N, C-alpha and C positions, 0 to 999 in steps of 0.2 A: 895761526896755530889752532884756531877753532875748528878747522876742517880736517880732523884726524880720521884717516881711513885705514882699515885693515883689509888686506886682500887675501893673504894666505890662509887665515883661520876659516873663513866661510868656504873656501875651496876645499880645504882639508876635511871639513865636516861634511860637505856635499859628496866627497869621495866615498865616505863610509855610509852615509844616510842621504840618499837623493832628496833634494829640496830643503835640507836643513840649513845650508848656507844662505839660501834665499830668505828663509825665515829670520835668520840672524840679522840679515840686512834690511828687514822690514818689508819684504816683498811676499806677503802671505798668499796673494792670489796667484802669483807665478809658481809658488811651491805647490799649491793645490793643483794647478794645471800640469805640473810635472808628474805628480802622483797619478792623475787621471790618465795621462798619456802612457806612463809606465804600466799601469793596470791593463790598458788596452794592448800594449805590447806583450804582456804576460799571456793574455788570452790568445793573441795571434801566434804565439810560439808553437801552437799545434799545427799551423801551416807553414812553419819555419821562417816566415818573414819577421816575426816578432823578435827574433834574436838580433837581427841586423838593426832594426829600428830601435830596439831597447838599448843597444850599445851606442848608437848615435845620440840618442836622447841623454844617456848617462854622461857621455863625454861633453856634450853641449852644456848641460847644467853645471858641471864643474867649471867649465870655461866662463859661463855666465856669472857664477858666484865669485870668480876671481876678478873679472873685469868691471862689472857694474857697481 
């Protein structure tokens, strides 16, 4: 009973604010990495590949917040 885990709350928070679910789970460096990659994707939107990469990273970070 000491191993209580919540899955849905970090995933829900990551849905609205990318990286917040990882911070809630104590994975600060992973959240910083997500922010850096999303910033790069924002810059790459000018050559249109940033939209695809940004969507992939956004979905992955929600999945990661739910499963890890």
